[in-house]
BAMAR-65670 format. One record per residue: residue number from 1; residue in three letters; chain; y, z, x of N, C-alpha, C, O in turn. Coordinates in pm, 1 decimal. Example, Ala and Ser with C-alpha at 12.3 -4.5 7.8 and 13.67 -1.06 7.14 Angstrom:
2
1; ALA; A; -569.0; 780.0; 1319.0; -450.0; 780.0; 1230.0; -330.0; 780.0; 1320.0; -331.9; 846.5; 1423.6 .
2; SER; A; -225.0; 708.0; 1285.0; -106.0; 714.0; 1367.0; 3.0; 787.0; 1290.0; 113.8; 803.9; 1340.9 .
//
This chain:
169
1; MET; A; 4753.9; -3184.6; -2241.4; 4718.2; -3224.8; -2106.0; 4733.0; -3104.4; -2014.5; 4830.5; -3030.0; -2024.6 .
2; SER; A; 4640.4; -3085.8; -1928.6; 4643.5; -2972.0; -1837.0; 4736.8; -3000.3; -1720.9; 4747.7; -3114.1; -1675.2 .
3; GLY; A; 4803.4; -2897.5; -1673.9; 4891.3; -2910.8; -1558.5; 4815.6; -2881.9; -1430.7; 4697.0; -2849.2; -1433.3 .
4; ALA; A; 4885.1; -2894.2; -1319.1; 4822.9; -2867.4; -1189.7; 4772.2; -2724.1; -1185.6; 4844.1; -2631.6; -1223.3 .
5; GLY; A; 4653.2; -2706.0; -1141.6; 4594.2; -2573.2; -1131.1; 4524.2; -2527.2; -1257.4; 4450.3; -2428.8; -1254.7 .
6; ASP; A; 4546.5; -2597.8; -1369.4; 4478.5; -2561.5; -1493.4; 4335.1; -2612.2; -1490.7; 4304.1; -2710.6; -1423.6 .
7; THR; A; 4250.1; -2545.4; -1562.6; 4112.3; -2589.5; -1574.2; 4104.9; -2697.9; -1681.1; 4162.7; -2684.0; -1788.9 .
8; ILE; A; 4034.5; -2804.0; -1651.2; 4016.2; -2913.8; -1746.4; 3876.7; -2902.2; -1802.7; 3780.1; -2890.0; -1727.3 .
9; SER; A; 3864.4; -2905.9; -1934.0; 3731.2; -2901.3; -1993.2; 3668.3; -3040.0; -1981.1; 3738.1; -3141.3; -1976.9 .
10; ALA; A; 3536.8; -3042.4; -1975.6; 3463.8; -3167.2; -1952.3; 3485.7; -3269.0; -2063.3; 3474.4; -3389.3; -2039.5 .
11; ASP; A; 3516.9; -3222.7; -2185.0; 3534.4; -3317.7; -2294.5; 3681.4; -3345.6; -2325.9; 3711.7; -3411.0; -2425.7 .
12; GLU; A; 3772.9; -3296.7; -2241.8; 3915.2; -3325.6; -2259.5; 3938.7; -3474.3; -2237.0; 3882.2; -3533.6; -2145.1 .
13; ILE; A; 4022.6; -3534.5; -2321.5; 4055.4; -3675.6; -2308.8; 4177.6; -3689.7; -2217.2; 4281.0; -3626.6; -2239.0 .
14; ILE; A; 4163.2; -3772.2; -2116.2; 4267.6; -3792.7; -2016.3; 4304.1; -3940.5; -2014.6; 4216.9; -4027.2; -2018.3 .
15; THR; A; 4432.3; -3967.6; -2009.1; 4479.7; -4105.4; -2000.0; 4483.3; -4145.5; -1853.1; 4536.6; -4073.7; -1768.5 .
16; ILE; A; 4425.9; -4261.2; -1824.9; 4426.7; -4312.5; -1687.4; 4485.4; -4452.9; -1685.8; 4465.5; -4532.0; -1778.1 .
17; GLU; A; 4557.5; -4481.2; -1579.6; 4608.2; -4615.2; -1553.6; 4555.4; -4656.6; -1417.6; 4565.3; -4581.3; -1320.7 .
18; LEU; A; 4499.7; -4775.5; -1410.7; 4447.0; -4829.2; -1286.4; 4451.9; -4980.6; -1294.7; 4478.5; -5037.0; -1400.7 .
19; THR; A; 4426.3; -5045.2; -1183.8; 4420.3; -5191.0; -1182.6; 4275.7; -5229.5; -1156.1; 4215.1; -5184.4; -1058.9 .
20; VAL; A; 4221.3; -5313.1; -1243.1; 4083.0; -5357.3; -1228.9; 4082.1; -5509.3; -1216.5; 4126.0; -5580.9; -1306.4 .
21; ASN; A; 4032.0; -5555.9; -1105.1; 4024.9; -5699.6; -1077.3; 4160.4; -5767.4; -1094.6; 4170.3; -5878.9; -1146.0 .
22; GLY; A; 4263.9; -5697.5; -1050.6; 4398.1; -5753.0; -1053.0; 4474.2; -5734.3; -1183.4; 4590.0; -5774.8; -1193.4 .
23; THR; A; 4411.7; -5674.0; -1282.8; 4475.1; -5655.2; -1412.8; 4502.2; -5507.8; -1437.5; 4410.3; -5426.5; -1428.4 .
24; PRO; A; 4626.5; -5471.1; -1468.7; 4654.4; -5330.3; -1502.1; 4577.3; -5290.8; -1628.3; 4576.2; -5364.4; -1727.0 .
25; ARG; A; 4513.8; -5175.4; -1623.8; 4434.4; -5127.8; -1737.6; 4473.8; -4985.0; -1771.2; 4512.1; -4907.5; -1683.6 .
26; LEU; A; 4463.8; -4951.8; -1898.1; 4492.2; -4818.2; -1948.3; 4366.8; -4771.6; -2019.9; 4306.7; -4846.7; -2096.8 .
27; GLY; A; 4327.6; -4648.2; -1994.6; 4208.9; -4594.7; -2060.9; 4229.1; -4450.7; -2102.0; 4312.6; -4379.6; -2046.1 .
28; HIS; A; 4152.5; -4409.0; -2199.3; 4151.8; -4270.5; -2245.8; 4007.6; -4224.3; -2233.2; 3921.1; -4267.7; -2309.3 .
29; VAL; A; 3981.6; -4137.0; -2137.8; 3844.7; -4100.3; -2104.1; 3824.6; -3949.3; -2105.0; 3918.0; -3872.0; -2083.8 .
30; GLU; A; 3702.1; -3910.1; -2129.9; 3665.7; -3770.4; -2111.5; 3667.9; -3742.5; -1961.4; 3638.8; -3830.8; -1880.7 .
31; ALA; A; 3701.9; -3621.5; -1925.6; 3711.5; -3584.5; -1784.5; 3580.8; -3608.1; -1710.8; 3581.9; -3633.8; -1590.4 .
32; ARG; A; 3469.2; -3599.9; -1780.2; 3338.0; -3613.0; -1715.8; 3285.7; -3756.0; -1709.1; 3178.0; -3778.2; -1653.8 .
33; LYS; A; 3356.9; -3852.2; -1762.4; 3308.6; -3990.6; -1765.2; 3314.6; -4052.0; -1626.1; 3416.8; -4043.5; -1558.0 .
34; THR; A; 3205.1; -4113.5; -1584.7; 3202.6; -4176.4; -1452.6; 3278.5; -4308.6; -1455.2; 3299.8; -4368.4; -1560.7 .
35; LEU; A; 3318.2; -4352.0; -1337.0; 3384.2; -4480.5; -1325.1; 3290.6; -4592.0; -1370.9; 3334.5; -4686.5; -1436.6 .
36; ALA; A; 3162.9; -4582.0; -1337.1; 3065.4; -4683.0; -1380.3; 3062.0; -4693.5; -1532.7; 3065.6; -4803.4; -1587.9 .
37; ASP; A; 3055.2; -4580.2; -1599.4; 3051.0; -4582.3; -1746.1; 3182.1; -4634.7; -1804.4; 3180.2; -4707.1; -1903.9 .
38; PHE; A; 3295.0; -4599.5; -1744.6; 3424.4; -4650.1; -1790.8; 3428.5; -4802.4; -1778.3; 3468.7; -4871.6; -1871.9 .
39; LEU; A; 3387.0; -4854.4; -1662.6; 3387.2; -4999.2; -1642.2; 3296.4; -5069.3; -1741.1; 3334.9; -5169.9; -1800.7 .
40; ARG; A; 3176.8; -5017.2; -1758.8; 3077.3; -5081.3; -1844.3; 3107.8; -5063.8; -1993.2; 3104.3; -5160.3; -2069.5 .
41; GLU; A; 3137.2; -4942.1; -2033.2; 3152.1; -4911.9; -2175.9; 3292.6; -4940.1; -2229.1; 3307.7; -4998.7; -2336.3 .
42; ASP; A; 3393.7; -4899.3; -2156.0; 3530.0; -4912.3; -2205.9; 3591.0; -5048.8; -2176.1; 3665.7; -5103.0; -2257.6 .
43; LEU; A; 3559.3; -5104.2; -2059.7; 3618.5; -5232.1; -2020.6; 3523.1; -5350.3; -2036.7; 3562.7; -5464.4; -2012.9 .
44; ALA; A; 3398.5; -5325.5; -2076.6; 3297.2; -5429.5; -2097.1; 3271.5; -5512.0; -1970.8; 3239.4; -5630.5; -1979.2 .
45; LEU; A; 3285.7; -5448.9; -1854.0; 3254.1; -5513.2; -1726.6; 3114.5; -5466.9; -1687.0; 3098.5; -5372.9; -1609.2 .
46; THR; A; 3015.3; -5533.2; -1740.8; 2876.9; -5488.2; -1726.5; 2808.8; -5538.6; -1599.6; 2689.1; -5516.6; -1581.1 .
47; GLY; A; 2882.5; -5605.1; -1513.0; 2824.6; -5649.1; -1385.9; 2794.6; -5535.0; -1292.2; 2707.5; -5546.9; -1206.1 .
48; THR; A; 2864.5; -5425.0; -1307.2; 2836.5; -5306.2; -1227.7; 2711.8; -5241.7; -1286.2; 2712.7; -5195.1; -1400.1 .
49; HIS; A; 2605.1; -5239.2; -1208.3; 2476.6; -5189.6; -1259.6; 2453.8; -5043.7; -1224.9; 2500.0; -4994.2; -1122.1 .
50; LEU; A; 2382.2; -4976.6; -1312.2; 2342.2; -4838.1; -1287.9; 2193.7; -4837.3; -1257.5; 2111.6; -4878.5; -1339.5 .
51; GLY; A; 2160.7; -4790.0; -1138.8; 2020.2; -4781.6; -1098.4; 1974.4; -4637.9; -1099.5; 1919.9; -4589.5; -1198.8 .
52; CYS; A; 1996.3; -4570.6; -990.2; 1945.3; -4434.1; -975.1; 2038.1; -4328.8; -1035.4; 1993.1; -4219.2; -1069.0 .
53; GLU; A; 2165.3; -4360.2; -1049.4; 2268.5; -4267.8; -1097.5; 2279.2; -4141.1; -1011.6; 2320.8; -4035.5; -1059.2 .
54; HIS; A; 2240.8; -4154.2; -884.8; 2252.1; -4045.5; -787.0; 2323.9; -4091.4; -660.3; 2334.1; -4015.2; -564.2 .
55; GLY; A; 2374.2; -4216.3; -659.2; 2445.7; -4267.7; -544.2; 2357.7; -4314.6; -430.5; 2406.8; -4338.1; -320.0 .
56; VAL; A; 2228.9; -4328.7; -455.4; 2134.7; -4362.5; -349.2; 2108.5; -4513.0; -339.4; 2094.2; -4565.6; -229.0 .
57; CYS; A; 2102.0; -4582.4; -452.3; 2056.4; -4721.8; -450.4; 2165.9; -4824.1; -421.4; 2136.4; -4932.5; -371.2 .
58; GLY; A; 2290.5; -4792.2; -451.6; 2400.8; -4883.6; -424.5; 2426.0; -4988.8; -530.9; 2518.1; -5069.1; -516.1 .
59; ALA; A; 2347.5; -4991.2; -637.5; 2364.9; -5093.4; -741.1; 2501.8; -5084.8; -809.1; 2552.9; -5185.2; -858.7 .
60; CYS; A; 2560.0; -4967.0; -811.4; 2687.5; -4945.0; -881.1; 2808.4; -4958.5; -789.8; 2918.9; -4921.8; -829.8 .
61; THR; A; 2791.3; -5009.6; -669.5; 2900.5; -5017.3; -573.6; 3013.0; -5107.4; -623.6; 2990.4; -5221.3; -664.5 .
62; VAL; A; 3133.5; -5053.9; -619.3; 3255.7; -5128.0; -647.9; 3351.5; -5100.1; -532.0; 3324.0; -5014.7; -447.7 .
63; LEU; A; 3461.8; -5170.7; -527.9; 3562.4; -5143.7; -426.4; 3676.5; -5066.0; -491.5; 3729.7; -5107.5; -594.4 .
64; VAL; A; 3713.2; -4954.6; -431.9; 3826.4; -4874.6; -477.3; 3926.9; -4874.1; -362.9; 3901.3; -4820.4; -255.2 .
65; ASP; A; 4040.6; -4934.7; -388.8; 4141.6; -4953.9; -283.8; 4079.8; -5017.9; -160.0; 4111.5; -4980.9; -46.9 .
66; GLY; A; 3991.2; -5114.2; -183.1; 3930.2; -5191.2; -75.0; 3809.4; -5129.3; -8.8; 3746.0; -5192.8; 75.5 .
67; GLU; A; 3775.8; -5006.7; -45.1; 3662.9; -4936.8; 16.6; 3544.9; -4929.4; -80.1; 3564.9; -4905.8; -199.3 .
68; PRO; A; 3422.2; -4949.2; -31.1; 3306.0; -4937.2; -119.1; 3295.0; -4794.8; -174.8; 3314.0; -4696.6; -103.1 .
69; ALA; A; 3264.1; -4786.6; -303.1; 3247.7; -4656.7; -368.2; 3132.4; -4665.4; -467.2; 3114.4; -4766.9; -534.5 .
70; ARG; A; 3055.7; -4559.4; -475.2; 2947.2; -4550.1; -573.1; 3010.8; -4507.5; -705.4; 3049.7; -4391.9; -722.4 .
71; SER; A; 3020.5; -4600.8; -797.2; 3089.8; -4572.5; -923.0; 3011.6; -4478.6; -1014.0; 3067.0; -4426.7; -1110.9 .
72; CYS; A; 2884.0; -4456.0; -984.5; 2806.3; -4359.8; -1063.3; 2837.6; -4216.6; -1022.4; 2810.2; -4123.2; -1097.8 .
73; LEU; A; 2894.6; -4198.6; -904.2; 2928.7; -4065.5; -854.9; 3077.5; -4033.4; -869.6; 3117.7; -3917.6; -858.7 .
74; MET; A; 3157.0; -4134.1; -893.9; 3302.1; -4116.1; -902.1; 3343.0; -4103.7; -1048.2; 3297.9; -4180.6; -1133.2 .
75; LEU; A; 3427.2; -4008.1; -1076.0; 3478.8; -3994.3; -1211.5; 3588.4; -4097.2; -1234.1; 3662.1; -4131.7; -1141.8 .
76; ALA; A; 3598.6; -4145.8; -1356.2; 3701.9; -4244.0; -1389.7; 3840.9; -4188.6; -1359.4; 3928.3; -4262.1; -1313.6 .
77; VAL; A; 3861.6; -4058.8; -1385.0; 3993.8; -3999.9; -1359.6; 4028.6; -4001.7; -1210.7; 4146.6; -3997.7; -1175.8 .
78; GLN; A; 3930.3; -4007.7; -1123.7; 3957.0; -4015.0; -980.1; 4011.6; -4151.3; -939.2; 4065.6; -4166.1; -829.6 .
79; ALA; A; 3998.0; -4250.3; -1026.0; 4045.8; -4385.3; -996.9; 4187.5; -4408.1; -1049.5; 4239.6; -4519.2; -1040.1 .
80; ARG; A; 4249.7; -4305.2; -1104.2; 4388.1; -4320.1; -1152.4; 4476.0; -4372.6; -1040.4; 4474.4; -4321.3; -928.5 .
81; GLY; A; 4553.5; -4477.0; -1072.9; 4646.1; -4533.9; -976.3; 4581.6; -4621.5; -870.4; 4650.7; -4672.1; -782.0 .
82; CYS; A; 4452.0; -4640.2; -877.4; 4378.8; -4716.9; -776.2; 4361.0; -4862.3; -817.3; 4376.1; -4898.7; -933.9 .
83; GLU; A; 4328.6; -4943.3; -718.8; 4288.8; -5082.8; -738.2; 4136.4; -5084.5; -731.4; 4077.8; -5053.0; -627.9 .
84; VAL; A; 4073.7; -5121.1; -841.2; 3928.0; -5127.5; -848.1; 3887.3; -5273.9; -858.6; 3943.0; -5349.9; -937.8 .
85; ARG; A; 3789.8; -5311.8; -777.8; 3738.8; -5449.1; -783.3; 3590.0; -5442.4; -810.9; 3515.7; -5371.7; -742.9 .
86; THR; A; 3547.9; -5516.4; -910.9; 3407.0; -5522.1; -948.9; 3352.7; -5661.1; -918.1; 3426.5; -5749.2; -873.9 .
87; ILE; A; 3225.3; -5679.6; -941.4; 3162.4; -5809.5; -918.8; 3232.3; -5919.5; -998.6; 3240.8; -6033.5; -952.7 .
88; GLU; A; 3282.1; -5886.2; -1117.0; 3352.3; -5986.1; -1198.0; 3478.3; -6035.1; -1127.9; 3523.9; -6146.4; -1154.0 .
89; GLY; A; 3535.2; -5954.1; -1039.8; 3655.4; -5990.9; -967.1; 3631.0; -6084.2; -849.7; 3726.1; -6134.7; -790.1 .
90; LEU; A; 3504.4; -6108.1; -815.5; 3475.3; -6199.8; -703.8; 3486.7; -6346.2; -744.3; 3509.6; -6432.4; -659.5 .
91; ALA; A; 3471.2; -6374.5; -872.2; 3477.9; -6512.6; -919.6; 3554.4; -6517.3; -1051.7; 3497.1; -6549.1; -1155.9 .
92; PRO; A; 3684.0; -6485.6; -1047.4; 3759.5; -6477.3; -1172.4; 3768.8; -6609.3; -1248.7; 3787.6; -6608.3; -1370.3 .
93; GLU; A; 3756.2; -6720.3; -1181.5; 3763.0; -6850.3; -1248.8; 3626.4; -6899.0; -1294.9; 3614.2; -7008.8; -1349.2 .
94; GLY; A; 3523.3; -6817.3; -1273.3; 3390.2; -6854.8; -1318.0; 3313.6; -6943.3; -1221.5; 3204.2; -6989.2; -1254.1 .
95; THR; A; 3368.7; -6968.2; -1103.2; 3297.4; -7045.6; -1002.3; 3257.1; -6951.5; -890.2; 3319.1; -6846.9; -870.8 .
96; LEU; A; 3154.8; -6988.1; -817.5; 3109.0; -6904.7; -708.1; 3210.0; -6905.0; -594.0; 3261.7; -7010.0; -555.7 .
97; GLY; A; 3237.2; -6787.2; -540.7; 3320.1; -6776.1; -422.1; 3236.2; -6808.8; -300.4; 3115.2; -6827.1; -313.8 .
98; PRO; A; 3295.5; -6816.9; -181.4; 3221.0; -6852.2; -60.2; 3104.7; -6757.0; -30.8; 2997.7; -6801.8; 10.4 .
99; LEU; A; 3124.0; -6627.9; -51.1; 3015.4; -6531.9; -27.9; 2901.7; -6556.1; -126.1; 2785.3; -6563.3; -86.8 .
100; GLN; A; 2935.3; -6568.6; -251.6; 2831.8; -6591.8; -353.2; 2758.3; -6723.1; -327.8; 2636.5; -6730.4; -344.2 .
101; GLN; A; 2831.2; -6825.8; -288.3; 2769.5; -6955.4; -259.7; 2671.8; -6944.3; -142.3; 2561.5; -6998.6; -147.5 .
102; ALA; A; 2712.4; -6874.2; -37.6; 2625.0; -6856.9; 79.2; 2499.2; -6778.8; 41.2; 2389.6; -6810.4; 87.7 .
103; MET; A; 2515.1; -6678.1; -42.5; 2398.3; -6600.5; -85.6; 2304.7; -6687.6; -170.8; 2182.6; -6680.7; -157.2 .
104; TRP; A; 2363.1; -6768.3; -257.1; 2284.8; -6859.2; -342.0; 2207.1; -6957.9; -255.1; 2087.3; -6977.7; -275.0 .
105; GLU; A; 2274.9; -7019.1; -159.9; 2212.8; -7120.7; -75.2; 2101.8; -7063.0; 12.1; 2010.5; -7135.4; 51.9 .
106; ASN; A; 2108.7; -6934.1; 42.2; 2007.0; -6869.8; 125.6; 1903.4; -6793.5; 44.8; 1823.3; -6718.1; 100.0 .
107; HIS; A; 1905.5; -6813.6; -85.9; 1808.5; -6749.0; -175.1; 1800.5; -6598.7; -146.7; 1692.3; -6541.4; -134.4 .
108; SER; A; 1917.6; -6537.4; -136.6; 1925.8; -6399.0; -91.2; 1871.6; -6296.6; -190.6; 1828.7; -6188.6; -150.0 .
109; PHE; A; 1872.6; -6328.0; -318.0; 1827.9; -6229.9; -416.8; 1725.8; -6290.7; -511.1; 1722.5; -6412.1; -531.2 .
110; GLN; A; 1642.2; -6204.7; -568.9; 1542.3; -6251.4; -662.5; 1578.0; -6209.3; -804.7; 1625.9; -6291.9; -882.4 .
111; CYS; A; 1555.9; -6084.0; -840.3; 1578.9; -6045.4; -979.7; 1726.8; -6031.4; -1012.5; 1765.8; -6050.4; -1127.8 .
112; GLY; A; 1809.5; -5999.0; -915.0; 1952.9; -5991.3; -935.6; 2008.1; -5854.7; -970.9; 2129.9; -5838.1; -976.6 .
113; PHE; A; 1923.4; -5757.0; -994.7; 1973.5; -5626.5; -1036.5; 2062.3; -5562.9; -929.5; 2166.5; -5505.5; -961.2 .
114; CYS; A; 2022.0; -5573.0; -805.6; 2098.6; -5510.5; -696.5; 2213.6; -5597.0; -647.7; 2298.5; -5549.6; -572.2 .
115; THR; A; 2217.8; -5720.8; -688.7; 2312.7; -5818.3; -636.2; 2458.8; -5772.5; -641.2; 2527.7; -5783.3; -539.7 .
116; PRO; A; 2509.2; -5722.0; -754.1; 2650.5; -5682.6; -756.8; 2685.8; -5577.9; -650.9; 2788.6; -5589.3; -584.2 .
117; GLY; A; 2602.1; -5477.9; -635.6; 2629.0; -5374.0; -536.8; 2628.4; -5428.2; -395.1; 2714.4; -5393.9; -313.9 .
118; PHE; A; 2530.1; -5513.7; -366.0; 2525.0; -5575.6; -233.5; 2649.8; -5660.3; -208.4; 2711.5; -5650.5; -102.3 .
119; LEU; A; 2686.5; -5742.5; -305.0; 2801.0; -5831.2; -284.9; 2931.0; -5753.8; -265.5; 3016.4; -5795.9; -187.6 .
120; MET; A; 2947.1; -5642.8; -334.3; 3068.0; -5562.8; -316.5; 3068.4; -5497.0; -178.4; 3172.2; -5490.8; -112.6 .
121; GLN; A; 2952.6; -5448.4; -135.1; 2942.1; -5388.7; -1.4; 2970.8; -5493.1; 106.0; 3040.8; -5465.1; 203.3 .
122; ILE; A; 2916.9; -5613.2; 88.2; 2937.4; -5721.6; 184.1; 3083.7; -5766.3; 184.3; 3139.5; -5796.5; 289.8 .
123; THR; A; 3144.5; -5770.4; 67.7; 3285.9; -5807.5; 58.0; 3370.3; -5713.4; 142.6; 3459.0; -5757.7; 215.6 .
124; ALA; A; 3343.1; -5583.7; 133.1; 3416.7; -5485.4; 213.4; 3389.6; -5505.4; 362.1; 3481.3; -5497.9; 443.9 .
125; LEU; A; 3263.6; -5530.9; 396.9; 3228.0; -5553.5; 536.9; 3304.8; -5672.5; 592.9; 3365.9; -5662.4; 699.3 .
126; LEU; A; 3302.3; -5785.0; 522.0; 3366.1; -5906.4; 572.7; 3518.2; -5895.2; 573.8; 3583.7; -5962.4; 653.5 .
127; ALA; A; 3575.4; -5812.4; 487.9; 3720.1; -5790.2; 491.6; 3758.3; -5713.1; 617.5; 3863.3; -5737.2; 677.1 .
128; GLU; A; 3672.0; -5620.4; 656.7; 3696.9; -5539.1; 775.7; 3657.4; -5612.1; 903.4; 3723.6; -5599.3; 1006.4 .
129; ASN; A; 3548.5; -5689.0; 895.4; 3494.3; -5756.7; 1012.5; 3445.7; -5895.3; 969.3; 3330.1; -5910.3; 929.6 .
130; PRO; A; 3532.5; -5996.7; 976.5; 3495.4; -6130.1; 928.8; 3380.6; -6197.2; 1003.4; 3322.2; -6293.0; 953.0 .
131; ALA; A; 3347.9; -6148.5; 1121.8; 3240.2; -6209.7; 1200.5; 3145.2; -6101.2; 1251.9; 3135.6; -6079.9; 1372.8 .
132; PRO; A; 3075.1; -6032.8; 1161.3; 2985.7; -5925.5; 1205.8; 2861.1; -5980.4; 1273.9; 2817.8; -6092.4; 1246.7 .
133; SER; A; 2804.3; -5899.7; 1362.7; 2675.6; -5934.6; 1422.5; 2567.1; -5905.5; 1318.7; 2591.9; -5838.1; 1218.7 .
134; GLU; A; 2449.2; -5955.9; 1343.2; 2337.6; -5928.5; 1253.1; 2311.4; -5778.2; 1244.9; 2281.6; -5725.9; 1137.6 .
135; ALA; A; 2322.4; -5709.3; 1357.7; 2301.7; -5563.9; 1359.0; 2407.1; -5493.0; 1274.4; 2375.8; -5397.0; 1204.0 .
136; GLU; A; 2531.2; -5539.6; 1280.9; 2637.9; -5479.1; 1199.9; 2615.3; -5503.2; 1051.4; 2643.5; -5415.9; 969.3 .
137; VAL; A; 2565.1; -5620.0; 1016.6; 2533.4; -5649.9; 876.6; 2423.9; -5555.3; 828.3; 2435.5; -5494.5; 721.8 .
138; ARG; A; 2318.7; -5543.6; 906.7; 2207.6; -5456.1; 867.6; 2254.4; -5311.1; 852.1; 2213.5; -5242.1; 758.7 .
139; GLU; A; 2338.9; -5265.6; 942.5; 2391.7; -5129.0; 934.7; 2474.2; -5110.5; 807.3; 2460.8; -5009.3; 738.5 .
140; ALA; A; 2559.7; -5208.3; 776.1; 2646.1; -5198.9; 658.2; 2566.0; -5194.8; 528.6; 2610.6; -5136.8; 429.6 .
141; LEU; A; 2449.3; -5255.6; 529.0; 2369.1; -5265.3; 406.6; 2264.3; -5155.4; 392.5; 2183.9; -5158.9; 299.3 .
142; THR; A; 2263.8; -5058.9; 482.5; 2160.4; -4954.7; 476.5; 2166.7; -4871.0; 350.1; 2066.3; -4810.8; 312.2 .
143; GLY; A; 2280.1; -4865.4; 284.4; 2292.5; -4785.2; 162.7; 2265.7; -4861.5; 35.1; 2283.0; -4807.0; -73.8 .
144; ASN; A; 2223.8; -4986.6; 45.6; 2191.7; -5067.3; -71.5; 2043.4; -5099.8; -70.7; 1989.4; -5149.2; 28.3 .
145; LEU; A; 1979.3; -5071.4; -181.7; 1835.3; -5093.0; -192.3; 1802.2; -5213.9; -278.1; 1863.8; -5236.9; -382.1 .
146; CYS; A; 1704.5; -5290.3; -232.9; 1651.3; -5403.5; -307.9; 1500.1; -5390.0; -308.7; 1438.3; -5370.4; -204.0 .
147; ARG; A; 1441.0; -5400.4; -426.0; 1295.7; -5386.0; -436.7; 1225.1; -5521.1; -432.4; 1102.1; -5525.7; -429.8 .
148; CYS; A; 1300.5; -5631.7; -431.6; 1238.1; -5763.7; -440.9; 1228.0; -5838.4; -309.1; 1134.4; -5915.6; -288.7 .
149; THR; A; 1323.6; -5816.4; -219.1; 1325.6; -5897.9; -97.6; 1291.6; -5814.5; 24.5; 1280.5; -5692.2; 17.4 .
150; GLY; A; 1275.7; -5882.0; 134.6; 1255.4; -5814.0; 262.5; 1384.5; -5805.8; 340.1; 1382.5; -5777.4; 459.9 .
151; TYR; A; 1496.5; -5830.0; 275.1; 1631.0; -5821.9; 332.3; 1664.8; -5936.5; 426.5; 1782.6; -5958.5; 454.6 .
152; GLN; A; 1565.6; -6010.6; 476.7; 1594.7; -6119.9; 570.6; 1687.5; -6223.7; 507.6; 1783.8; -6267.6; 570.6 .
153; SER; A; 1658.9; -6262.7; 384.3; 1740.2; -6365.1; 319.1; 1879.6; -6312.3; 284.7; 1975.3; -6389.5; 280.0 .
154; ILE; A; 1891.6; -6183.2; 260.9; 2023.4; -6123.8; 235.2; 2106.3; -6130.0; 362.6; 2222.7; -6169.9; 359.3 .
155; VAL; A; 2046.9; -6090.7; 474.4; 2117.5; -6095.2; 603.0; 2155.4; -6239.0; 635.9; 2266.9; -6264.6; 681.3 .
156; ARG; A; 2063.0; -6333.9; 613.4; 2093.1; -6475.6; 638.3; 2213.5; -6520.4; 556.0; 2300.3; -6591.7; 606.3 .
157; GLY; A; 2218.8; -6478.8; 429.8; 2331.1; -6515.6; 343.4; 2462.8; -6459.5; 393.8; 2564.4; -6529.0; 392.6 .
158; VAL; A; 2462.1; -6335.1; 438.0; 2584.9; -6274.1; 491.4; 2628.6; -6347.3; 616.9; 2746.7; -6377.2; 634.3 .
159; MET; A; 2533.5; -6375.8; 703.9; 2566.5; -6445.7; 828.0; 2622.6; -6585.0; 797.4; 2717.0; -6629.4; 862.8 .
160; ALA; A; 2566.3; -6652.4; 700.6; 2617.2; -6785.2; 661.8; 2758.4; -6773.6; 605.0; 2844.5; -6856.8; 633.7 .
161; ALA; A; 2781.7; -6670.4; 524.7; 2915.7; -6651.0; 466.6; 3019.1; -6623.8; 574.6; 3135.6; -6661.3; 560.9 .
162; SER; A; 2976.2; -6558.3; 682.1; 3069.8; -6525.9; 790.1; 3084.1; -6642.6; 888.7; 3168.7; -6638.9; 978.1 .
163; GLY; A; 3001.3; -6745.6; 871.9; 3006.4; -6859.4; 962.6; 2925.2; -6842.3; 1088.6; 2933.9; -6924.1; 1180.2 .
164; ALA; A; 2845.3; -6735.4; 1094.0; 2762.8; -6709.1; 1213.1; 2617.2; -6742.4; 1181.7; 2574.7; -6740.3; 1066.2 .
165; ALA; A; 2544.2; -6772.3; 1284.1; 2400.5; -6794.7; 1268.2; 2328.6; -6662.6; 1289.8; 2364.7; -6587.2; 1380.2 .
166; PRO; A; 2227.4; -6632.9; 1208.4; 2151.6; -6507.9; 1230.2; 2088.6; -6506.7; 1369.1; 2052.1; -6610.3; 1424.6 .
167; GLY; A; 2077.5; -6385.9; 1422.7; 2015.4; -6370.7; 1553.1; 2115.6; -6356.8; 1664.7; 2083.6; -6303.7; 1771.0 .
168; GLY; A; 2237.0; -6404.2; 1641.8; 2340.1; -6390.9; 1744.8; 2404.4; -6253.3; 1739.8; 2416.5; -6194.6; 1632.3 .
169; GLY; A; 2445.3; -6201.7; 1853.9; 2516.5; -6073.4; 1859.9; 2432.7; -5963.7; 1818.6; 2477.1; -5848.9; 1817.8 .
//
């Protein structure tokens, strides 16, 4: 194992400890492995989707210590000691949570590929601001891309989850 200031080779195996969806996890990863690949390949949490793999589309968004993060751009070793929450952590009992239910009722998504990233971004938004205005919702979602919808139904779902009617504020 390399010490502080030492150069780490890209294929060096590093042990990481982190908490994922409330469960302590231990992993042995190459220094170059992304958090997205660690979640999908090592932990079999395939709800985190890989779209562009450049941090542009938002499909890979997870929460790291409560903040949205592009898991395709973050190395798994950077998550050492962190609390990571994925889409699987939104409904640990297998039932829809209030956000997911509101999105379902408002027909917010079509194909579903972008859904996990959007839901994680929205989860962070609502944790910070439980009653956002429609403009605040739209601003928060600017980094998430959907090729199927016109975003209106997504915004409606977020507003319903927050208990607000779209168009207000």
